C-alpha positions in Angstrom: -17.2 -44.1 -33.2 -16.1 -40.9 -33.9 -13.2 -41.0 -36.5 -10.0 -40.2 -36.2 -8.6 -36.8 -37.7 -5.0 -36.9 -38.9 -4.3 -33.3 -40.4 -2.6 -31.3 -37.4 -3.3 -28.3 -38.9 -6.8 -28.5 -38.8 -6.4 -28.0 -34.9 -5.3 -25.3 -33.3 -4.6 -23.9 -29.6 -3.8 -21.4 -27.9 -2.4 -20.8 -24.7 -2.4 -17.9 -22.8 -0.8 -18.5 -18.9 -0.7 -15.2 -16.7 1.1 -15.8 -13.7 3.2 -12.2 -13.1 1.1 -10.7 -10.9 1.6 -8.5 -7.6 2.7 -9.9 -4.8 1.2 -11.7 -2.8 -1.1 -12.5 -6.2 1.6 -14.4 -7.9 1.0 -17.7 -9.9 3.6 -20.2 -9.8 2.5 -23.0 -11.1 0.6 -21.2 -14.4 4.5 -21.5 -16.5 4.6 -25.3 -16.0 0.9 -25.6 -16.8 1.3 -24.2 -19.9 4.3 -26.2 -21.1 2.7 -29.8 -20.3 -0.3 -28.5 -21.6 1.5 -27.9 -25.1 3.3 -31.3 -25.0 -0.4 -33.0 -24.2 -2.4 -31.1 -27.0 0.7 -31.2 -29.3 0.6 -35.2 -29.1 -2.6 -35.4 -30.2 -2.0 -33.4 -33.0 -2.4 -29.4 -32.1 -0.7 -26.5 -33.7 -0.3 -24.5 -30.9 0.9 -21.1 -29.5 2.1 -20.3 -26.3 1.3 -17.1 -25.0 2.9 -15.9 -21.2 2.5 -13.0 -18.8 0.0 -10.9 -21.7 -1.2 -7.3 -20.0 -5.0 -6.9 -21.1 -4.0 -5.2 -24.6 -1.2 -7.7 -26.0 -3.7 -10.3 -24.3 -7.1 -8.9 -26.5 -4.8 -8.9 -29.9 -3.6 -12.3 -29.3 -7.0 -13.2 -29.3 -7.9 -11.0 -32.0 -4.7 -13.2 -34.4 -6.0 -16.2 -32.9 -9.9 -15.7 -33.5 -9.0 -14.8 -37.1 -6.8 -17.1 -37.7 -9.4 -20.1 -37.0 -12.4 -17.9 -38.9 -10.0 -18.8 -42.2 -10.5 -23.3 -41.6 -14.2 -23.4 -41.3 -13.7 -27.5 -39.8 -11.0 -26.7 -37.7 -10.8 -28.4 -33.6 -9.8 -24.9 -31.9 -8.8 -25.1 -28.1 -8.2 -21.7 -26.5 -6.5 -22.2 -22.5 -6.3 -19.4 -19.9 -4.4 -19.9 -16.5 -4.4 -16.9 -14.5 -6.7 -15.2 -12.2 -9.9 -14.6 -13.0 -13.3 -12.9 -11.2 -16.4 -11.5 -12.4 -17.5 -7.9 -11.8 -20.8 -7.2 -12.6 -22.3 -10.7 -13.8 -18.6 -10.6 -16.5 -16.1 -12.9 -16.4 -12.7 -11.5 -16.5 -9.4 -12.7 -17.2 -7.3 -10.5 -15.3 -3.9 -9.3 -17.4 -0.6 -10.1 -16.2 0.9 -7.4 -13.5 -2.5 -6.6 -12.6 -3.4 -6.8 -8.8 -6.6 -8.5 -8.3 -7.9 -6.3 -5.7 -7.8 -2.9 -8.0 -11.9 -1.0 -8.1 -13.8 -3.1 -10.5 -13.5 -0.1 -13.0 -9.6 -0.4 -13.3 -10.3 -4.7 -13.5 -12.7 -4.4 -16.0 -9.9 -2.3 -18.1 -7.0 -4.5 -17.4 -8.9 -8.0 -18.2 -10.0 -9.6 -21.0 -13.7 -10.1 -21.0 -14.4 -13.9 -21.8 -18.0 -13.2 -22.8 -17.3 -10.4 -24.9 -13.9 -10.7 -26.5 -14.4 -14.6 -26.9 -17.1 -16.6 -26.9 -19.2 -14.6 -28.9 -16.6 -13.8 -31.2 -16.1 -17.8 -32.3 -17.7 -18.9 -34.6 -21.3 -20.3 -34.2 -22.2 -23.1 -36.4 -23.0 -27.1 -35.8 -19.9 -28.6 -37.6 -17.4 -26.1 -35.1 -16.0 -27.4 -32.7 -14.4 -24.8 -30.1 -13.4 -25.1 -26.8 -12.4 -22.9 -23.6 -10.9 -24.3 -21.0 -10.3 -21.3 -18.4 -7.9 -22.7 -15.2 -8.3 -19.6 -13.2 -6.6 -20.1 -9.6 -5.6 -18.4 -6.3 -2.7 -19.8 -4.4 -4.0 -18.0 -1.1 -6.2 -21.2 0.3 -7.0 -19.4 3.6 -8.7 -16.3 1.1 -9.8 -19.3 -0.9 -11.8 -20.8 2.0 -14.0 -16.9 2.7 -14.2 -16.6 -1.5 -17.7 -16.6 -2.6 -17.2 -14.3 -6.1 -15.8 -17.1 -8.5 -17.1 -16.9 -12.7 -19.8 -16.6 -13.3 -22.0 -19.1 -14.9 -22.3 -18.8 -19.3 -24.3 -20.3 -21.9 -22.0 -21.8 -24.1 -22.4 -20.6 -28.1 -23.3 -23.3 -30.7 -20.3 -24.7 -31.8 -18.8 -24.5 -28.4 -17.5 -25.7 -25.1 -16.7 -24.0 -22.4 -15.2 -25.5 -18.8 -14.3 -23.6 -16.3 -11.9 -26.1 -13.6 -14.1 -25.3 -10.6 -18.2 -24.6 -10.4 -19.4 -21.5 -10.3 -18.9 -18.9 -7.2 -16.4 -21.0 -6.3 -11.7 -21.0 -6.2 -9.6 -23.1 -7.9 -6.6 -23.4 -5.3 -3.0 -24.2 -7.1 -0.1 -25.1 -5.5 2.5 -22.3 -4.8 5.4 -24.1 -6.4 6.6 -23.4 -10.4 7.6 -27.5 -10.3 4.0 -28.6 -9.8 1.0 -28.2 -11.9 -2.9 -26.7 -10.8 -4.8 -30.0 -9.8 -7.1 -29.1 -13.1 -4.7 -29.0 -15.4 -2.6 -31.7 -14.2 -5.4 -33.9 -14.5 -6.2 -32.6 -18.5 -2.4 -33.4 -19.6 -2.8 -36.4 -17.6 -5.9 -37.5 -20.0 -4.9 -36.3 -22.9 -1.8 -38.3 -22.8 -3.5 -41.6 -21.6 -6.9 -41.8 -22.7 -7.8 -44.3 -25.4 -7.6 -42.7 -28.8 -11.4 -43.3 -29.5 -12.5 -41.4 -26.9 -14.2 -38.1 -27.6 -13.2 -34.3 -26.4 -16.2 -34.1 -24.6 -15.8 -37.1 -22.5 -11.9 -36.3 -22.5 -13.6 -33.2 -20.0 -16.4 -34.7 -18.4 -13.2 -37.7 -17.2 -11.1 -34.6 -16.2 -14.1 -33.1 -13.8 -14.1 -36.6 -12.4 -10.5 -37.2 -11.9 -10.2 -33.6 -10.5 -13.4 -34.0 -7.5 -11.7 -37.5 -6.8 -8.2 -36.4 -7.0 -8.9 -33.8 -4.2 -11.5 -35.3 -2.1 -8.8 -38.0 -1.8 -5.8 -35.6 -1.1 -4.1 -36.0 2.3 -4.6 -32.2 3.4 -7.5 -31.3 4.6 -8.1 -28.0 3.5 -7.5 -29.2 0.2 -9.8 -31.7 0.6 -12.6 -29.1 2.1 -11.7 -27.1 -1.1 -12.4 -29.7 -3.6 -13.1 -28.7 -7.8 -16.3 -30.0 -9.5 -15.3 -29.1 -12.6 -18.2 -26.6 -14.8 -19.0 -27.4 -18.1 -21.2 -25.7 -20.7 -21.2 -28.0 -23.8 -23.1 -26.5 -27.4 -21.4 -28.9 -29.3 -22.8 -31.6 -31.8 -19.4 -32.9 -33.9 -18.0 -35.5 -32.1 -14.4 -35.4 -32.8 -12.1 -38.7 -31.1 -8.8 -37.9 -29.3 -6.7 -40.0 -32.1 -3.4 -38.0 -33.7 -0.3 -39.2 -31.7 2.8 -37.1 -32.3 5.3 -37.8 -35.1 7.7 -39.4 -33.0 6.2 -39.8 -30.4 5.7 -44.2 -30.7 3.5 -46.2 -31.1 1.0 -47.0 -27.7 -0.3 -50.5 -27.0 -4.1 -50.3 -26.5 -7.5 -51.9 -26.6 -9.8 -50.9 -29.0 -13.4 -52.0 -28.6 -14.6 -55.0 -30.4 -17.3 -55.3 -33.0 -19.6 -57.0 -30.4 -18.8 -53.6 -28.0 -19.1 -51.4 -30.5 -22.4 -52.9 -31.7 -23.9 -52.8 -27.7 -22.2 -49.0 -27.3 -24.2 -47.7 -30.5 -27.6 -49.5 -28.9 -27.0 -47.0 -26.3 -26.9 -44.3 -28.2 -31.2 -43.8 -28.9 -31.7 -44.0 -25.1 -33.5 -41.8 -24.0 -35.6 -42.2 -20.5 -32.8 -42.3 -17.4 -34.2 -46.1 -16.1 -33.4 -47.8 -19.0 -30.4 -45.9 -19.7 -29.5 -47.4 -15.8 -30.1 -50.2 -16.7 -28.3 -51.0 -20.2 -25.4 -49.3 -19.3 -25.0 -51.6 -16.1 -25.7 -55.1 -17.9 -23.0 -53.2 -20.5 -20.9 -53.1 -17.8 -21.2 -56.7 -16.3 -20.6 -58.0 -19.6 -17.5 -56.2 -20.7 -16.1 -55.4 -17.2 -12.5 -54.7 -19.1 -14.2 -53.5 -22.4 -12.0 -50.7 -24.2 -15.3 -48.5 -24.0 -16.0 -49.1 -20.1 -15.0 -45.5 -19.7 -18.2 -44.1 -21.8 -20.2 -46.5 -20.5 -19.3 -45.2 -17.0 -20.0 -41.8 -18.1 -23.4 -42.9 -19.6 -24.3 -44.3 -15.9 -23.7 -42.1 -13.4 -25.1 -39.1 -15.4 -28.5 -41.2 -16.1 -28.7 -42.0 -12.1 -28.3 -38.2 -11.5 -30.9 -37.3 -14.2 -33.0 -39.9 -12.0 -32.6 -38.5 -9.2 -33.5 -35.4 -10.3 -37.0 -36.7 -12.1 -37.5 -38.0 -8.3 -37.7 -34.7 -7.5 -41.2 -33.2 -5.7 -39.6 -30.1 -7.1 -38.8 -31.5 -11.0 -42.8 -32.0 -12.9 -41.2 -33.8 -16.0 -42.4 -37.4 -16.6 -41.6 -40.3 -19.3 -43.2 -39.4 -21.5 -41.5 -36.2 -22.4 -38.6 -38.6 -23.0 -40.4 -39.9 -26.5 -42.2 -36.9 -27.2 -39.2 -34.7 -28.8 -39.7 -31.6 -30.0 -39.6 -31.5 -33.8 -36.4 -29.7 -34.5 -33.1 -30.7 -36.2 -31.1 -31.1 -32.6 -34.1 -32.5 -30.6 -32.5 -35.8 -30.6 -29.3 -35.1 -29.8 -30.7 -32.4 -26.9 -33.1 -35.1 -25.9 -30.4 -38.5 -25.8 -28.2 -36.1 -23.7 -30.5 -34.5 -21.3 -31.5 -38.1 -20.1 -27.5 -38.3 -19.4 -27.4 -35.3 -17.0 -26.7 -32.4 -19.5 -28.1 -29.2 -17.9 -27.8 -27.0 -21.1 -29.1 -29.5 -23.5 -32.3 -29.7 -20.5 -32.2 -26.2 -21.1 -31.9 -25.4 -24.5 -35.4 -28.7 -25.3 -37.2 -26.2 -22.4 -36.8 -23.2 -24.6 -37.4 -24.9 -27.9 -41.3 -25.3 -25.7 -41.3 -21.8 -24.6 -40.7 -21.0 -28.5 -43.7 -23.5 -29.8 -46.4 -21.4 -27.0 -49.2 -22.9 -26.2 -50.8 -24.6 -23.0 -49.6 -27.8 -23.1 -45.7 -26.7 -24.3 -45.3 -23.8 -21.3 -45.8 -26.3 -18.9 -43.2 -29.0 -20.6 -40.8 -25.8 -20.6 -41.6 -25.7 -16.9 -40.4 -28.7 -16.4 -38.0 -29.1 -18.5 -36.4 -26.0 -16.9 -37.3 -27.4 -13.6 -34.9 -30.6 -14.7 -32.3 -28.5 -15.8 -32.3 -25.9 -12.7 -32.2 -29.5 -10.4 -29.2 -30.6 -12.9 -27.4 -27.5 -11.9 -28.1 -25.1 -14.1 -28.4 -21.4 -12.4 -28.9 -19.3 -15.7 -32.0 -22.0 -16.6 -33.6 -21.4 -12.9 -33.2 -17.9 -13.5 -35.1 -18.3 -17.1 -37.7 -19.6 -14.9 -38.5 -17.2 -12.0 -38.6 -14.6 -15.2 -41.4 -17.1 -16.3 -43.0 -17.0 -13.0 -42.6 -13.6 -12.6 -44.3 -12.7 -15.6 -47.4 -15.0 -14.7 -47.3 -13.8 -11.3 -46.4 -16.6 -9.6 -44.1 -14.4 -7.2 -43.5 -17.4 -4.9 -41.9 -19.6 -6.9 -40.1 -16.9 -8.8 -38.4 -15.8 -5.7 -37.3 -19.2 -5.3 -36.3 -20.2 -8.5 -33.7 -16.8 -8.0 -32.5 -18.1 -5.1 -32.1 -21.2 -6.8 -30.4 -19.7 -9.5 -27.9 -17.8 -7.0 -26.7 -21.0 -5.0 -26.1 -22.4 -8.1 -23.5 -19.2 -8.9 -25.5 -17.8 -11.6 -25.4 -13.7 -10.9 -27.5 -11.9 -13.5 -26.4 -9.0 -15.4 -28.1 -5.7 -14.3 -29.5 -5.3 -17.7 -31.8 -7.7 -17.6 -34.3 -6.5 -15.4 -37.0 -8.3 -15.8 -36.0 -10.0 -19.1 -33.4 -12.3 -20.0 -31.4 -10.5 -23.1 
């Protein structure tokens, strides 16, 4: 089980809420989002900085100060949160400065925004021990506009040591209430789960459970228009260190919560080295049958659902990947971790394994590369599908290249113009 981290000075959070925009683009729930999330993060031991309604220059300066602060603490757990207008221009994800209109011309949007990839993700510490969490709740209050909006945020790859969480899928809008007394759907779930989940839950599990909760909440919402816009949050995870929620704010009171028994811990540990989805499904189902009220029920449920999704993709005629691929990992330090994640339906772990095989070279390795990238694309990785398109193009397989590129765009990935025939 992940160990507790009682030292709150090793946990830093920067919450930026931009709610003031020219009418009718203002976002009334944003300030409540920030205030409520700040309290929930403090409960989990974060030293929280709140910043509201920043124009682009102030936004960039605040980010620079935050990054400098976390760089001085090598093993810090960090969380950056943004609520406000987000969009993409020329394949870049923009976080719009307060006071600017989302309808500005592209050059003006670029000048009045922070670029997520360049201004934040590329500047975060990249190391195995890092846990840098980026959460983007980019929202719209006008449901009618959202229905026709197909230009949401672009898919991203998380740098080493980072997790990137969007409140909705790439290319899709996140709807927001028009009331300052309500949270957005995503932030409401995040606050609820931060306070309510057992202490042993890891941050990676937290965001997976938030994803499930947001989708279920919106699919069961009484307003049909909201059900039609049910969000499926996006997660890109490239962290290696597992950190539990743990830590309670002084004065919050002790919570009575169930903890896993030694027997449950042993059975949970036995699940970890299992990579093949069929075996994972069998053992996870048996666990839940033997311990229906286990304190590890949520975690095992995530394993089960992830393995089911992985198996359904593996059974597709478009994916040529077999059990032997899950029992003969690459000889790299991270291959076993990524193999474990891939068997649980992690689209990014599958892509990393595929890239590893391509670097090995040779006919067999390239076949494995192709199979793993097909699997990653099937799990929803648009970047992997585009990489596969470039590979097919380079090897003279024009039809397969066109199909893979179309799949990438359907998944919400827009390649930068600078890529041309080669990813950089």
